[in-house]
N, CA and C of each residue as an Amber inpcrd file, in Angstrom:
protein
   669
 147.1720000  21.8370000 174.6020000 146.1380000  22.5000000 175.3870000
 144.7720000  21.8080000 175.2300000 144.3910000  21.5280000 173.9690000
 143.1000000  20.9000000 173.7160000 143.0440000  19.4970000 174.3200000
 144.1620000  18.7720000 174.2770000 144.1990000  17.4270000 174.8690000
 143.9550000  17.5050000 176.3760000 144.4930000  18.5080000 177.0290000
 144.2790000  18.6840000 178.4680000 142.8100000  18.9600000 178.7510000
 142.1970000  19.8210000 177.9150000 140.7720000  20.1310000 178.0690000
 139.9340000  18.8680000 177.8560000 140.2810000  18.1020000 176.8210000
 139.5640000  16.8520000 176.5310000 139.6210000  15.9040000 177.7290000
 140.8140000  15.7110000 178.2500000 141.0170000  14.7460000 179.3400000
 140.2480000  15.1630000 180.5930000 140.4330000  16.4000000 181.0200000
 139.8110000  16.8640000 182.2640000 138.2810000  16.9120000 182.1370000
 137.8030000  17.3860000 180.9920000 136.3540000  17.5160000 180.7980000
 135.6780000  16.1530000 180.7170000 136.2800000  15.2180000 179.9810000
 135.6770000  13.8850000 179.8440000 135.6700000  13.1540000 181.1790000
 136.7350000  13.3010000 181.9590000 136.7940000  12.6610000 183.2770000
 135.7090000  13.2190000 184.1960000 135.5670000  14.5340000 184.2170000
 134.5610000  15.1720000 185.0630000 133.1460000  14.7480000 184.6510000
 132.8780000  14.7440000 183.3530000 131.5540000  14.3720000 182.8670000
 131.2250000  12.9100000 183.1710000 132.2050000  12.0400000 183.0370000
 131.9790000  10.6210000 183.3440000 131.6020000  10.4350000 184.8110000
 132.2510000  11.1810000 185.6860000 131.9400000  11.0980000 187.1190000
 130.5180000  11.6120000 187.3830000 130.1700000  12.7560000 186.7590000
 128.8470000  13.3490000 186.9670000 127.7280000  12.4870000 186.3900000
 128.0440000  11.7300000 185.3380000 127.0170000  10.9400000 184.6500000
 126.8570000   9.5200000 185.2050000 127.5950000   9.1880000 186.2480000
 127.4970000   7.8390000 186.8190000 126.0570000   7.4530000 187.1680000
 125.2590000   8.3330000 187.8160000 123.8650000   7.9540000 188.1300000
 123.0510000   7.6280000 186.8750000 123.1950000   8.4270000 185.8290000
 122.4730000   8.1750000 184.5770000 122.9290000   6.8680000 183.9540000
 124.2250000   6.6370000 183.9540000 124.7620000   5.4020000 183.3740000
 124.2240000   4.1740000 184.1100000 124.1070000   4.2450000 185.4270000
 123.6020000   3.1140000 186.1990000 122.1570000   2.7950000 185.8200000
 121.3510000   3.8420000 185.6240000 119.9570000   3.6480000 185.2080000
 119.9030000   2.9990000 183.8300000 120.7430000   3.4740000 182.9220000
 120.7580000   2.9360000 181.5590000 121.2540000   1.4860000 181.5520000
 122.2110000   1.1770000 182.4100000 122.6970000  -0.2090000 182.5100000
 121.5390000  -1.1490000 182.8390000 120.7030000  -0.7190000 183.7810000
 119.5730000  -1.5540000 184.2180000 118.5400000  -1.6860000 183.1010000
 118.1760000  -0.5550000 182.4840000 117.1650000  -0.5730000 181.4210000
 117.6300000  -1.4180000 180.2410000 118.8570000  -1.2150000 179.8110000
 119.3660000  -1.9460000 178.6490000 119.5480000  -3.4380000 178.9320000
 119.7610000  -3.7770000 180.1800000 119.9150000  -5.2000000 180.5480000
 118.6150000  -5.9730000 180.3770000 117.4890000  -5.2390000 180.4630000
 116.1890000  -5.9130000 180.4020000 115.3780000  -5.5440000 179.1610000
 115.9960000  -4.8530000 178.2120000 115.2970000  -4.5040000 176.9700000
 116.1130000  -4.9670000 175.7700000 115.4670000  -4.9780000 174.6190000
 116.1690000  -5.3470000 173.3880000 116.7990000  -6.7160000 173.4870000
 118.0910000  -6.7830000 173.1780000 118.8190000  -8.0570000 173.2080000
 119.7000000  -8.1790000 174.4430000 119.4870000  -7.2960000 175.4110000
 120.2230000  -7.3710000 176.6650000 121.6380000  -6.8420000 176.6060000
 122.0030000  -6.2220000 175.4880000 123.3520000  -5.6480000 175.3530000
 123.3620000  -4.2280000 175.9220000 124.4360000  -3.8750000 176.6110000
 124.5570000  -2.5250000 177.1700000 125.3940000  -1.6340000 176.2590000
 126.5610000  -2.1290000 175.8660000 127.4490000  -1.3410000 175.0200000
 127.5660000  -1.9420000 173.6250000 127.8640000  -1.0710000 172.6830000
 128.1200000  -1.4950000 171.3090000 129.5240000  -1.0260000 170.9540000
 130.3560000  -1.9560000 170.5180000 131.7300000  -1.6270000 170.1460000
 131.8900000  -1.8330000 168.6410000 132.5020000  -0.8710000 167.9880000
 132.7260000  -0.9990000 166.5440000 134.0740000  -0.3830000 166.1770000
 134.8200000  -1.0760000 165.3310000 136.1080000  -0.5540000 164.8850000
 135.9020000   0.6860000 164.0230000 136.5840000   1.7540000 164.3840000
 136.5460000   2.9870000 163.6060000 137.9660000   3.4510000 163.3230000
 138.0930000   4.3000000 162.3200000 139.3960000   4.8470000 161.9590000
 139.7170000   6.0690000 162.7990000 140.8870000   6.0390000 163.4300000
 141.3270000   7.1690000 164.2140000 142.4050000   7.9540000 163.4860000
 143.1030000   8.7770000 164.2190000 144.1680000   9.6000000 163.6510000
 145.2700000   8.7240000 163.0740000 145.7720000   9.1190000 161.9140000
 146.8290000   8.3980000 161.2030000 146.3990000   6.9970000 160.7700000
 145.0740000   6.7930000 160.6440000 144.5670000   5.5080000 160.1700000
 144.5680000   4.4140000 161.2100000 144.8370000   4.7660000 162.4770000
 144.8560000   3.7780000 163.5510000 143.4320000   3.3770000 163.9150000
 143.1870000   2.0860000 164.0200000 141.8550000   1.5940000 164.3720000
 141.6600000   1.5880000 165.8850000 140.4500000   1.9100000 166.3120000
 140.1100000   1.8200000 167.7330000 138.6400000   1.4110000 167.8590000
 138.2590000   0.9370000 169.0200000 136.8760000   0.5260000 169.2650000
 136.0500000   1.6910000 169.7950000 135.1410000   2.1730000 168.9640000
 134.2190000   3.2260000 169.3750000 133.1810000   2.6090000 170.3090000
 132.8590000   3.3150000 171.3890000 131.9130000   2.7950000 172.3860000
 130.6250000   3.6100000 172.3590000 129.5020000   2.9090000 172.2400000
 128.1870000   3.5470000 172.3220000 127.2770000   2.6660000 173.1730000
 126.1640000   3.2440000 173.6210000 125.1410000   2.4010000 174.2150000
 124.4620000   1.6450000 173.0850000 124.1420000   0.3850000 173.3090000
 123.5300000  -0.4410000 172.2730000 122.1370000   0.0740000 171.9200000
 121.9040000   0.2850000 170.6250000 120.6020000   0.7770000 170.1760000
 120.0220000  -0.0530000 169.0340000 120.8490000  -0.9680000 168.4680000
 120.4160000  -1.7260000 167.3040000 120.6240000  -3.2230000 167.4980000
 120.0850000  -3.9940000 166.5830000 120.2860000  -5.4300000 166.6050000
 121.7760000  -5.7500000 166.5070000 122.2030000  -6.8430000 167.1240000
 123.6220000  -7.1870000 167.1680000 124.2580000  -7.3040000 165.7930000
 123.5330000  -7.8490000 164.8470000 124.0960000  -8.1200000 163.5240000
 123.8350000  -6.9900000 162.5350000 123.5180000  -5.8070000 163.0240000
 123.1320000  -4.6810000 162.1680000 124.1200000  -4.3510000 161.0450000
 125.4520000  -4.3720000 161.3070000 126.3890000  -3.9940000 160.2390000
 126.3800000  -4.9400000 159.0350000 125.7290000  -6.0800000 159.1830000
 125.7380000  -7.0700000 158.0990000 124.3890000  -7.2170000 157.3980000
 123.4080000  -6.3860000 157.7870000 122.0890000  -6.5070000 157.1670000
 121.5790000  -5.1550000 156.6760000 120.6440000  -5.2000000 155.7180000
 120.0020000  -4.0270000 155.1240000 121.0490000  -3.0090000 154.6520000
 120.9950000  -1.7660000 155.1600000 121.9020000  -0.7200000 154.6670000
 123.2670000  -0.7440000 155.3450000 123.5300000  -1.8030000 156.1140000
 124.8410000  -2.0390000 156.7400000 125.2910000  -0.8790000 157.6230000
 126.4090000  -0.2010000 157.2710000 126.9630000   0.8190000 158.1630000
 126.2710000   2.1620000 158.0500000 125.3110000   2.2870000 157.1460000
 124.5520000   3.5300000 157.0110000 123.1850000   3.3200000 157.6540000
 122.8260000   4.2030000 158.5750000 121.5470000   4.0940000 159.2720000
 120.5720000   5.1130000 158.7070000 119.3680000   4.6640000 158.4260000
 118.3420000   5.5540000 157.8800000 117.2740000   5.8080000 158.9290000
 116.4260000   6.8100000 158.6660000 115.3330000   7.1330000 159.5710000
 114.3530000   5.9630000 159.6510000 113.8620000   5.6640000 160.8520000
 112.9420000   4.5410000 161.0910000 113.5560000   3.2110000 160.6530000
 114.8630000   3.1140000 160.8030000 115.5760000   1.8880000 160.4550000
 115.0260000   0.7280000 161.2830000 114.5800000  -0.3580000 160.6380000
 113.9850000  -1.4770000 161.3750000 114.9620000  -2.2020000 162.2960000
 116.2540000  -1.9340000 162.1390000 117.2530000  -2.5780000 162.9930000
 117.3640000  -1.9080000 164.3560000 116.7930000  -0.7020000 164.4850000
 116.8830000   0.0450000 165.7400000 115.8720000  -0.5100000 166.7460000
 116.3430000  -0.7770000 167.9540000 115.4960000  -1.2930000 169.0140000
 114.6170000  -0.1760000 169.5880000 113.4520000  -0.5060000 170.1820000
 112.5250000   0.5200000 170.6870000 113.1680000   1.5410000 171.6260000
 113.8530000   1.0790000 172.6700000 114.5030000   2.0190000 173.5900000
 115.6980000   2.6810000 172.9110000 116.2960000   1.9570000 171.9720000
 117.4280000   2.5080000 171.2320000 117.0360000   3.7330000 170.4250000
 115.8020000   3.7820000 169.9520000 115.3430000   4.9340000 169.1760000
 115.3740000   6.2000000 170.0290000 114.9330000   6.0610000 171.2880000
 114.9830000   7.2020000 172.2080000 116.4260000   7.6350000 172.4570000
 117.3010000   6.6670000 172.6690000 118.7040000   6.9890000 172.9380000
 119.3460000   7.7110000 171.7620000 118.9800000   7.3130000 170.5480000
 119.5600000   7.9320000 169.3570000 119.0160000   9.3410000 169.1410000
 117.7100000   9.5200000 169.3280000 117.0980000  10.8330000 169.1430000
 117.6450000  11.8500000 170.1480000 117.8720000  11.3940000 171.3620000
 118.3790000  12.2760000 172.4110000 119.8990000  12.4000000 172.3920000
 120.5550000  11.5590000 171.5690000 122.0200000  11.5070000 171.4740000
 122.6710000  10.9220000 172.7290000 121.8650000  10.3800000 173.6430000
 122.4180000   9.7830000 174.8580000 123.2850000   8.5710000 174.5270000
 122.9710000   7.9050000 173.4050000 123.7540000   6.7260000 173.0200000
 125.2230000   7.0550000 172.7520000 125.5280000   8.3390000 172.5160000
 126.9000000   8.7440000 172.2160000 127.7520000   8.9610000 173.4730000
 127.1130000   9.0520000 174.6320000 127.8340000   9.4220000 175.8550000
 129.0140000   8.5110000 176.2210000 128.9400000   7.1870000 175.9870000
 130.1090000   6.3550000 176.3250000 131.3830000   6.7340000 175.5650000
 131.2400000   7.5300000 174.5190000 132.4350000   7.9700000 173.7880000
 133.2960000   8.9090000 174.6310000 132.7660000   9.3360000 175.7670000
 133.5850000  10.0910000 176.7150000 134.7770000   9.2370000 177.1580000
 134.5830000   7.9280000 177.1860000 135.6850000   7.0120000 177.5280000
 136.7390000   7.0500000 176.4230000 136.2850000   7.0810000 175.1560000
 137.2220000   7.1940000 174.0350000 138.0110000   8.4960000 174.1010000
 137.3340000   9.5600000 174.5170000 138.0080000  10.8640000 174.6260000
 139.0240000  10.8300000 175.7580000 138.6330000  10.2450000 176.8770000
 139.5330000  10.1330000 178.0230000 140.7890000   9.3500000 177.6440000
 140.6130000   8.2920000 176.8540000 141.7410000   7.4520000 176.4390000
 142.6040000   8.1020000 175.3670000 142.0840000   9.1390000 174.7130000
 142.8590000   9.8020000 173.6710000 142.5590000   9.3200000 172.2650000
 141.5660000   8.4140000 172.1180000 141.1750000   7.9540000 170.7860000
 140.5230000   9.0820000 169.9950000 139.8240000   9.9500000 170.7250000
 139.0300000  11.0080000 170.1130000 139.2150000  12.3150000 170.8740000
 138.6650000  13.3830000 170.2790000 138.5680000  14.6750000 170.9370000
 137.0750000  15.0040000 171.0440000 136.7370000  16.0610000 171.7610000
 135.3340000  16.4860000 171.7590000 134.9530000  17.0250000 170.3840000
 135.9170000  17.6170000 169.6990000 135.6400000  18.2380000 168.4000000
 136.5540000  17.6730000 167.3220000 135.9610000  17.2570000 166.2210000
 136.7160000  16.7100000 165.1030000 135.7790000  15.9650000 164.1760000
 136.2670000  15.4730000 163.0590000 135.4240000  14.6920000 162.1460000
 134.9250000  13.4400000 162.8500000 133.7070000  13.0300000 162.5720000
 133.1930000  11.8080000 163.1850000 134.0550000  10.6160000 162.7810000
 134.4010000   9.7460000 163.7530000 135.1740000   8.5490000 163.4180000
 134.3000000   7.5770000 162.6310000 134.7700000   7.1380000 161.4920000
 133.9680000   6.3160000 160.5940000 134.5310000   4.9050000 160.4610000
 133.6950000   4.0000000 159.9810000 134.1900000   2.6760000 159.5980000
 135.0190000   2.8620000 158.3320000 135.8380000   1.8850000 158.0180000
 136.6620000   1.9810000 156.8180000 135.7880000   2.1270000 155.5790000
 134.6720000   1.3910000 155.5400000 133.7770000   1.4650000 154.3820000
 133.2360000   2.8790000 154.1940000 132.7310000   3.4820000 155.2710000
 132.1540000   4.8190000 155.1760000 133.2190000   5.8750000 154.9160000
 134.3930000   5.7030000 155.5160000 135.4840000   6.6530000 155.2890000
 135.8570000   6.6910000 153.8100000 135.7700000   5.5560000 153.1530000
 136.1260000   5.4830000 151.7320000 135.1150000   6.1790000 150.8250000
 134.0060000   6.6330000 151.3940000 133.0440000   7.4000000 150.6060000
 133.5360000   8.8290000 150.3630000 134.4980000   9.2730000 151.1900000
 135.0660000  10.5970000 150.9800000 135.8750000  10.6150000 149.6800000
 135.9070000  11.7310000 148.9680000 136.7960000  11.8520000 147.8070000
 138.2480000  11.6580000 148.2440000 139.0850000  11.1330000 147.3570000
 140.4780000  10.8110000 147.6890000 141.2320000  11.9950000 148.2690000
 141.0550000  13.1720000 147.6940000 141.7910000  14.3500000 148.1510000
 141.4350000  14.7210000 149.5870000 140.1890000  14.4530000 149.9690000
 139.7500000  14.7380000 151.3410000 140.2390000  13.6570000 152.2910000
 140.1880000  12.3920000 151.8610000 140.6500000  11.2900000 152.7040000
 142.1110000  11.4650000 153.1140000 142.9390000  11.8950000 152.1760000
 144.3720000  12.0280000 152.4460000 144.6490000  13.0190000 153.5590000
 143.7830000  14.0210000 153.7070000 143.9770000  15.0430000 154.7370000
 143.2530000  14.6990000 156.0380000 142.0550000  14.1330000 155.9220000
 141.2780000  13.8180000 157.1140000 141.9120000  12.7320000 157.9790000
 142.6540000  11.8190000 157.3580000 143.2240000  10.7020000 158.1150000
 144.2510000  11.1580000 159.1530000 144.7390000  12.3880000 159.0310000
 145.7250000  12.8950000 159.9770000 145.0890000  13.7510000 161.0780000
 143.7460000  13.7790000 161.1080000 143.0320000  14.5710000 162.1090000
 142.4120000  13.6380000 163.1370000 142.5500000  13.9680000 164.4060000
 141.9080000  13.1470000 165.4460000 140.3940000  13.3010000 165.3240000
 139.6560000  12.2000000 165.2830000 138.1930000  12.2780000 165.1760000
 137.5830000  12.8420000 166.4490000 136.3260000  13.2700000 166.3390000
 135.6860000  13.9020000 167.4820000 134.2630000  13.4490000 167.7370000
 133.7740000  13.8050000 168.9050000 132.3880000  13.5140000 169.2740000
 131.4370000  14.3410000 168.4180000 131.8670000  15.5480000 168.0790000
 131.0780000  16.4140000 167.2090000 132.0140000  17.2700000 166.3780000
 131.5030000  17.7650000 165.2650000 132.2900000  18.6130000 164.3820000
 131.3390000  19.3600000 163.4660000 131.8760000  20.1990000 162.6190000
 131.0110000  20.9840000 161.7460000 130.1740000  20.1010000 160.8210000
 130.7760000  19.0250000 160.3200000 130.0370000  18.1150000 159.4490000
 128.8910000  17.4470000 160.1790000 129.1340000  17.0460000 161.4150000
 128.1030000  16.4020000 162.2330000 126.9720000  17.3720000 162.5530000
 127.3350000  18.6220000 162.8210000 126.3260000  19.6320000 163.1480000
 125.4470000  19.9190000 161.9320000 126.0810000  20.1420000 160.7900000
 125.3150000  20.4900000 159.5890000 124.3870000  19.3490000 159.1710000
 124.8930000  18.1190000 159.2570000 124.0800000  16.9560000 158.8790000
 123.5550000  16.2400000 160.1240000 123.0580000  17.0200000 161.0900000
 122.5750000  16.4220000 162.3410000 121.3900000  15.4880000 162.0990000
 120.6450000  15.7160000 161.0300000 119.4990000  14.8590000 160.7070000
 119.7910000  13.9810000 159.4970000 121.0330000  13.5350000 159.4040000
 121.4880000  12.7410000 158.2580000 120.6210000  11.5090000 158.0080000
 120.2140000  10.8390000 159.0710000 119.4060000   9.6340000 158.9150000
 118.0950000   9.9350000 158.2010000 117.4830000  11.0720000 158.5330000
 116.2210000  11.4520000 157.8960000 116.4310000  11.8350000 156.4430000
 117.5640000  12.4930000 156.1630000 117.8500000  12.9400000 154.7970000
 117.9730000  11.7620000 153.8480000 118.8080000  10.7930000 154.2160000
 119.0780000   9.6880000 153.2890000 117.9690000   8.6430000 153.2700000
 117.0760000   8.6760000 154.2770000 116.0190000   7.6690000 154.3300000
 114.9690000   7.8670000 153.2460000 114.8860000   9.0820000 152.6960000
 113.8830000   9.3380000 151.6610000 114.4160000   9.0420000 150.2660000
 115.6690000   8.6320000 150.1970000 116.2880000   8.3400000 148.9060000
 116.2450000   6.8420000 148.6130000 116.1670000   6.5030000 147.3250000
 116.1370000   5.0910000 146.9210000 117.4770000   4.4030000 147.1570000
 118.5650000   5.1810000 147.0310000 119.9010000   4.6250000 147.2140000
 120.6770000   5.4950000 148.2080000 120.4690000   5.2800000 149.5240000
 121.1070000   6.1350000 150.5290000 122.6220000   6.1320000 150.4720000
 123.2220000   4.9900000 150.1240000 124.6930000   4.9330000 150.0620000
 125.2180000   5.8350000 148.9490000 124.5150000   5.8560000 147.8250000
 124.9200000   6.6970000 146.7020000 124.8190000   8.1740000 147.0730000
 123.7280000   8.5480000 147.7530000 123.5390000   9.9380000 148.1720000
 124.6280000  10.3450000 149.1570000 124.9360000   9.4460000 150.0870000
 125.9720000   9.7520000 151.0690000 127.3140000   9.9850000 150.3790000
 127.6590000   9.0940000 149.4540000 128.9600000   9.1660000 148.7900000
 129.0670000  10.3550000 147.8450000 128.0220000  10.6300000 147.0760000
 128.1100000  11.6520000 146.0370000 127.7950000  13.0690000 146.5100000
 126.9850000  13.1970000 147.5750000 126.5620000  14.5330000 147.9980000
 126.9800000  14.8720000 149.4330000 126.6620000  13.9860000 150.3750000
 126.9150000  14.3010000 151.7840000 128.3950000  14.2680000 152.1370000
 129.0850000  13.1730000 151.8130000 130.4940000  13.0150000 152.2020000
 131.4050000  14.1360000 151.6820000 131.2920000  14.5430000 150.3980000
 132.1860000  15.6070000 149.9210000 132.0430000  16.9160000 150.6870000
 130.7990000  17.3190000 150.9580000 130.6080000  18.5950000 151.6770000
 130.9740000  18.4580000 153.1460000 130.6480000  17.3170000 153.7340000
 131.0100000  17.0810000 155.1310000 132.5360000  17.1430000 155.2850000
 133.2540000  16.5170000 154.3690000 134.7040000  16.5450000 154.4140000
 135.2600000  17.9470000 154.2380000 134.6150000  18.7240000 153.3720000
 135.0360000  20.1130000 153.1390000 134.9040000  20.9380000 154.4240000
 133.8250000  20.7280000 155.1490000 133.6160000  21.4450000 156.4110000
 134.6740000  21.0690000 157.4400000 134.9840000  19.7790000 157.5220000
 135.9620000  19.3240000 158.5120000 137.3680000  19.8340000 158.1970000
 137.7030000  19.8830000 156.9240000 139.0250000  20.3980000 156.5460000
 139.1210000  21.8960000 156.8200000 138.0200000  22.6110000 156.6060000
 138.0010000  24.0480000 156.9150000 138.2800000  24.2470000 158.3980000
 137.6360000  23.4320000 159.2360000 137.8230000  23.5800000 160.6750000
 139.2520000  23.2340000 161.0830000 139.8270000  22.2420000 160.4310000
 141.2170000  21.8670000 160.7340000 142.1380000  23.0630000 160.5360000
 141.9070000  23.8000000 159.4710000 142.7520000  24.9550000 159.1710000
 142.4770000  26.1460000 160.0920000 141.3160000  26.1110000 160.7680000
 140.9380000  27.2180000 161.6550000 140.9630000  26.8010000 163.1230000
 141.5650000  25.6410000 163.3980000 141.5320000  25.0970000 164.7560000
 142.1680000  26.0440000 165.7680000 141.4240000  26.3030000 166.8240000
 141.8930000  27.1130000 167.9470000 141.0290000  26.7480000 169.1510000
 141.4560000  27.1290000 170.3300000 140.6650000  26.8460000 171.5220000
 139.3120000  27.5470000 171.4330000 139.3050000  28.7670000 170.9010000
 138.0550000  29.5120000 170.7460000 137.0840000  28.7650000 169.8320000
 137.5500000  28.3590000 168.6650000 136.6770000  27.6540000 167.7220000
 136.2500000  26.2850000 168.2510000 137.1280000  25.6680000 169.0150000
 136.8210000  24.3850000 169.6580000 135.5650000  24.5340000 170.5240000
 135.5550000  25.5570000 171.3580000 134.4020000  25.7660000 172.2410000
 133.1740000  26.2580000 171.4680000 133.3960000  26.9950000 170.3980000
 132.2610000  27.4500000 169.5900000 131.5390000  26.2720000 168.9460000
 132.2940000  25.2650000 168.5100000 131.6720000  24.0680000 167.9270000
 130.8620000  23.3270000 168.9890000 131.3850000  23.2360000 170.1960000
 130.6540000  22.5770000 171.2790000 129.3430000  23.3080000 171.5740000
 129.3910000  24.6400000 171.6150000 128.1810000  25.4330000 171.8520000
 127.1860000  25.2760000 170.7100000 127.6880000  25.2320000 169.4790000
 126.8110000  25.0380000 168.3200000 126.1500000  23.6620000 168.3730000
 126.9030000  22.6710000 168.8200000 126.3600000  21.3140000 168.9410000
 125.1890000  21.2830000 169.9230000 125.3720000  21.9130000 171.0740000
 124.3080000  21.9660000 172.0810000 123.0860000  22.6920000 171.5180000
 123.3340000  23.7780000 170.8040000 122.2350000  24.5540000 170.2070000
 121.4380000  23.7120000 169.2110000 122.1400000  22.9910000 168.3640000
 121.4670000  22.1860000 167.3300000 120.7030000  21.0180000 167.9400000
 121.2610000  20.3880000 168.9780000 120.5560000  19.2890000 169.6480000
 119.2370000  19.7850000 170.2320000 119.2330000  21.0200000 170.7580000
 118.0240000  21.5730000 171.3810000 117.0540000  22.1490000 170.3540000
 117.5710000  22.9550000 169.4260000 116.7000000  23.7040000 168.5180000
 116.6040000  23.1310000 167.1030000 117.4200000  22.1220000 166.7850000
 117.3720000  21.4600000 165.4760000 117.5720000  22.4280000 164.3100000
 118.4060000  23.4240000 164.5170000 118.6590000  24.4140000 163.4650000
 120.1450000  24.4500000 163.1400000 120.5230000  23.8430000 161.9970000
 121.9430000  23.7400000 161.6610000 122.5220000  25.0000000 161.0280000
 121.6820000  25.9640000 160.7190000 122.1780000  27.1920000 160.0650000
 123.0060000  28.0590000 161.0120000 122.9850000  27.7280000 162.2830000
 123.7370000  28.4910000 163.2660000 125.2280000  28.5550000 162.9290000
 125.7500000  27.4970000 162.2940000 127.1990000  27.4780000 162.0170000
 127.5970000  28.5730000 161.0330000 126.6770000  28.9890000 160.1620000
 127.0060000  30.0390000 159.1920000 127.0050000  31.4270000 159.8320000
 126.3330000  31.5330000 160.9660000 126.3370000  32.8050000 161.6970000
 127.5500000  32.9020000 162.6060000 127.9610000  31.7610000 163.1400000
 129.1010000  31.7380000 164.0640000 130.4320000  31.7720000 163.3110000
 130.5150000  30.9880000 162.2290000 131.7440000  30.9280000 161.4220000
 131.4630000  31.5870000 160.0680000 131.8220000  32.8340000 159.9320000
 131.4060000  33.6420000 158.7900000 131.9400000  33.1670000 157.4440000
 133.1740000  32.6710000 157.3990000 133.7710000  32.3150000 156.1050000
 133.7560000  30.8080000 155.8410000 132.8420000  30.1030000 156.5000000
 132.7280000  28.6600000 156.3160000 132.2600000  28.3430000 154.8930000
 132.7200000  27.2350000 154.2810000 132.2690000  26.8760000 152.9300000
 130.7470000  26.7060000 152.8860000 130.1220000  27.2630000 151.8730000
 128.6710000  27.1770000 151.7430000 128.2680000  25.9070000 150.9830000
 127.1050000  25.3440000 151.2930000 126.6530000  24.1240000 150.6030000
 126.3590000  24.3920000 149.1350000 126.6480000  23.4030000 148.2820000
 126.3630000  23.5590000 146.8600000 124.8970000  23.2570000 146.5690000
 124.5140000  23.3490000 145.3180000 123.1120000  23.1710000 144.9230000
 122.5860000  21.7770000 145.3040000 123.4170000  20.7380000 145.1000000
 122.9870000  19.3730000 145.3970000 122.6930000  19.1910000 146.8850000
 123.5450000  19.7660000 147.7350000 123.3420000  19.6780000 149.1830000
 122.0720000  20.4340000 149.5710000 121.8980000  21.6270000 149.0120000
 120.7040000  22.4150000 149.3210000 119.4390000  21.6920000 148.9090000
 119.5130000  20.9760000 147.7970000 118.3360000  20.2700000 147.2880000
 117.8830000  19.1720000 148.2360000 118.8200000  18.3670000 148.7410000
 118.4080000  17.2730000 149.6210000 117.9830000  17.7770000 150.9910000
 118.4010000  19.0260000 151.3290000 118.0250000  19.6150000 152.5980000
 116.8050000  20.5350000 152.4760000 116.3470000  20.7330000 151.2260000
 115.2220000  21.6390000 150.9640000 115.5200000  23.0580000 151.4280000
 116.7650000  23.4910000 151.1960000 117.1570000  24.8560000 151.5760000
 116.5620000  25.8400000 150.5740000
């Protein structure tokens, strides 16, 4: 059922977004490094690799410089127009093609590079690898401002691995066990709410028995 919803919804949205995509094609062709799309290998369901598609927002060689696969707030690798695309989340829209192809769902754990996926604790990795990744999920919603959080730390990779990844994985596994069409749409609505109002606490009101953040997570979020 969810696959049918994914396919039909992504196809419809791609058709409706053609005018916006055409404008972005023109702007991106004449800004930054002239790249329109950014392709990166990510881990899909059952450990299968696929090319995640985004609008280009960073320097071409970004994965090999500075913080590599982890992006921080005011990252110098981000191009001027790319900053707008990232803040508005418009850069994520080409992933509708990934959803249409079946690489992803609208809802699920964010598809990660192998390096970033390995930041999850082993017990979480073993379970997450069997879940289809998504455009948004509970972990993505809760850490919607992840770039800002880790940018204030001296060692962002360490913070991601020791504090963010474990709780993010816990949220995604909780959702896996509660997966239903109703919860699927609730996550989508929560995503829209957070993009507009920047308030991630909404998930605790919508999903009453969701795992609560520990002291370390609360500390970096100033809860």
